[in-house]
C-alpha beads as a LAMMPS data file, in Angstrom:
LAMMPS data file: protein, C-alpha beads

136 atoms
135 bonds

1 atom types
1 bond types

-500.0 500.0 xlo xhi
-500.0 500.0 ylo yhi
-500.0 500.0 zlo zhi

Masses

1 110.0

Atoms # bond

1 1 1 -174.182 -364.917 318.079
2 1 1 -176.814 -362.170 318.394
3 1 1 -179.299 -363.779 315.976
4 1 1 -178.932 -367.062 317.839
5 1 1 -179.543 -365.294 321.154
6 1 1 -182.641 -363.626 319.739
7 1 1 -183.977 -366.988 318.613
8 1 1 -183.435 -368.411 322.091
9 1 1 -185.257 -365.462 323.670
10 1 1 -188.124 -366.033 321.248
11 1 1 -188.212 -369.716 322.213
12 1 1 -188.266 -368.730 325.882
13 1 1 -191.167 -366.380 325.223
14 1 1 -193.117 -369.056 323.360
15 1 1 -192.444 -371.645 326.050
16 1 1 -193.586 -369.163 328.695
17 1 1 -196.842 -368.571 326.829
18 1 1 -197.470 -372.312 326.631
19 1 1 -197.803 -372.477 330.405
20 1 1 -194.258 -373.144 331.556
21 1 1 -192.693 -370.914 334.165
22 1 1 -190.392 -368.144 332.984
23 1 1 -187.373 -369.638 334.780
24 1 1 -187.897 -373.025 333.174
25 1 1 -188.351 -371.412 329.758
26 1 1 -185.135 -369.425 330.169
27 1 1 -183.226 -372.538 331.225
28 1 1 -184.521 -374.402 328.199
29 1 1 -183.558 -371.478 325.919
30 1 1 -180.078 -371.431 327.484
31 1 1 -179.769 -375.152 326.821
32 1 1 -180.744 -374.616 323.175
33 1 1 -178.120 -371.865 322.888
34 1 1 -175.440 -374.042 324.492
35 1 1 -176.200 -377.052 322.285
36 1 1 -176.099 -374.956 319.108
37 1 1 -172.806 -373.329 320.154
38 1 1 -171.213 -376.702 320.908
39 1 1 -172.484 -378.114 317.610
40 1 1 -170.994 -375.162 315.694
41 1 1 -167.604 -375.611 317.352
42 1 1 -167.691 -379.359 316.710
43 1 1 -168.522 -378.868 313.027
44 1 1 -165.825 -376.234 312.714
45 1 1 -163.121 -378.540 314.100
46 1 1 -164.442 -381.620 312.304
47 1 1 -164.267 -379.853 308.926
48 1 1 -160.544 -379.069 309.350
49 1 1 -160.955 -375.318 308.975
50 1 1 -157.895 -374.558 311.154
51 1 1 -154.379 -375.232 310.020
52 1 1 -151.895 -376.437 312.613
53 1 1 -148.604 -376.064 310.753
54 1 1 -147.213 -374.605 307.551
55 1 1 -147.556 -377.884 305.655
56 1 1 -151.198 -378.638 306.350
57 1 1 -153.034 -375.983 304.354
58 1 1 -155.885 -377.608 302.440
59 1 1 -155.676 -377.487 298.662
60 1 1 -157.073 -374.285 297.185
61 1 1 -159.373 -373.938 294.198
62 1 1 -158.014 -372.319 291.048
63 1 1 -158.882 -368.604 291.002
64 1 1 -161.029 -367.154 288.208
65 1 1 -158.934 -364.337 286.809
66 1 1 -160.730 -361.371 285.290
67 1 1 -159.819 -359.906 281.908
68 1 1 -157.755 -356.685 281.874
69 1 1 -160.053 -353.659 281.978
70 1 1 -162.685 -355.462 284.059
71 1 1 -163.205 -354.022 287.567
72 1 1 -162.485 -357.472 289.049
73 1 1 -159.044 -357.492 287.410
74 1 1 -157.904 -355.281 290.285
75 1 1 -158.247 -358.376 292.468
76 1 1 -156.275 -360.798 290.255
77 1 1 -153.099 -360.304 292.264
78 1 1 -154.952 -360.828 295.549
79 1 1 -156.556 -364.008 294.175
80 1 1 -153.143 -365.336 293.194
81 1 1 -151.738 -364.563 296.648
82 1 1 -154.771 -366.195 298.265
83 1 1 -154.284 -369.279 296.105
84 1 1 -150.628 -369.420 297.212
85 1 1 -151.685 -369.425 300.877
86 1 1 -151.544 -365.780 301.971
87 1 1 -154.638 -365.506 304.126
88 1 1 -154.568 -361.710 304.461
89 1 1 -154.957 -361.536 300.689
90 1 1 -158.063 -363.741 300.944
91 1 1 -159.442 -361.459 303.662
92 1 1 -158.710 -358.359 301.599
93 1 1 -160.892 -359.713 298.794
94 1 1 -164.062 -360.432 300.726
95 1 1 -163.704 -357.426 303.038
96 1 1 -163.348 -354.968 300.149
97 1 1 -166.192 -352.492 299.704
98 1 1 -165.926 -352.991 295.943
99 1 1 -166.778 -356.692 296.069
100 1 1 -170.464 -357.510 296.318
101 1 1 -171.703 -359.993 298.902
102 1 1 -172.256 -363.557 297.622
103 1 1 -170.504 -363.111 294.278
104 1 1 -167.893 -365.562 292.998
105 1 1 -165.097 -363.181 293.983
106 1 1 -166.505 -362.619 297.485
107 1 1 -166.994 -366.363 297.976
108 1 1 -163.454 -367.148 296.797
109 1 1 -162.001 -364.775 299.370
110 1 1 -164.442 -365.750 302.135
111 1 1 -163.704 -369.460 301.707
112 1 1 -159.963 -368.760 301.885
113 1 1 -159.475 -369.741 298.263
114 1 1 -161.889 -372.655 298.489
115 1 1 -160.076 -374.219 301.446
116 1 1 -163.087 -374.154 303.785
117 1 1 -166.820 -374.338 303.381
118 1 1 -168.652 -371.030 303.272
119 1 1 -171.193 -372.170 305.846
120 1 1 -168.550 -373.382 308.322
121 1 1 -166.412 -370.237 308.213
122 1 1 -169.469 -368.006 308.545
123 1 1 -170.756 -369.983 311.515
124 1 1 -167.371 -369.852 313.179
125 1 1 -167.252 -366.107 312.419
126 1 1 -163.548 -366.190 311.584
127 1 1 -161.419 -364.438 309.027
128 1 1 -159.017 -366.486 306.933
129 1 1 -156.074 -365.118 308.945
130 1 1 -157.754 -366.370 312.140
131 1 1 -158.693 -369.744 310.659
132 1 1 -155.165 -370.376 309.368
133 1 1 -152.765 -368.735 311.813
134 1 1 -149.215 -368.439 310.593
135 1 1 -150.275 -367.976 306.965
136 1 1 -150.534 -364.223 306.800

Bonds

1 1 1 2
2 1 2 3
3 1 3 4
4 1 4 5
5 1 5 6
6 1 6 7
7 1 7 8
8 1 8 9
9 1 9 10
10 1 10 11
11 1 11 12
12 1 12 13
13 1 13 14
14 1 14 15
15 1 15 16
16 1 16 17
17 1 17 18
18 1 18 19
19 1 19 20
20 1 20 21
21 1 21 22
22 1 22 23
23 1 23 24
24 1 24 25
25 1 25 26
26 1 26 27
27 1 27 28
28 1 28 29
29 1 29 30
30 1 30 31
31 1 31 32
32 1 32 33
33 1 33 34
34 1 34 35
35 1 35 36
36 1 36 37
37 1 37 38
38 1 38 39
39 1 39 40
40 1 40 41
41 1 41 42
42 1 42 43
43 1 43 44
44 1 44 45
45 1 45 46
46 1 46 47
47 1 47 48
48 1 48 49
49 1 49 50
50 1 50 51
51 1 51 52
52 1 52 53
53 1 53 54
54 1 54 55
55 1 55 56
56 1 56 57
57 1 57 58
58 1 58 59
59 1 59 60
60 1 60 61
61 1 61 62
62 1 62 63
63 1 63 64
64 1 64 65
65 1 65 66
66 1 66 67
67 1 67 68
68 1 68 69
69 1 69 70
70 1 70 71
71 1 71 72
72 1 72 73
73 1 73 74
74 1 74 75
75 1 75 76
76 1 76 77
77 1 77 78
78 1 78 79
79 1 79 80
80 1 80 81
81 1 81 82
82 1 82 83
83 1 83 84
84 1 84 85
85 1 85 86
86 1 86 87
87 1 87 88
88 1 88 89
89 1 89 90
90 1 90 91
91 1 91 92
92 1 92 93
93 1 93 94
94 1 94 95
95 1 95 96
96 1 96 97
97 1 97 98
98 1 98 99
99 1 99 100
100 1 100 101
101 1 101 102
102 1 102 103
103 1 103 104
104 1 104 105
105 1 105 106
106 1 106 107
107 1 107 108
108 1 108 109
109 1 109 110
110 1 110 111
111 1 111 112
112 1 112 113
113 1 113 114
114 1 114 115
115 1 115 116
116 1 116 117
117 1 117 118
118 1 118 119
119 1 119 120
120 1 120 121
121 1 121 122
122 1 122 123
123 1 123 124
124 1 124 125
125 1 125 126
126 1 126 127
127 1 127 128
128 1 128 129
129 1 129 130
130 1 130 131
131 1 131 132
132 1 132 133
133 1 133 134
134 1 134 135
135 1 135 136
């Protein structure tokens, strides 16, 4: 939320410079922040990123297993567990210091095995365990 807040402060500054009063500019910036927050929540719920029971996990994508001897092979077991619905395993993949940001392995873990869109889960700022409670 900090980048969004910074953008709203910038908007308030620009509106103030264009001749509007500071209070009016701050109110308008607050409105922009509120609308973007509501839109993010709406998109999050509309995209079915939260599971409500044990039977409603979205279908996962097949994991890409690494060959033995490859550094990524250490994550084959975690990928399998993520595919089977263990959300802590998905979180362990993308939170690992050994996995580079925005690689196929990172994205597989971050999207909870392909169950949610990368953009939606990032905007909601949730882990897979939070997005799918009861599927640790």
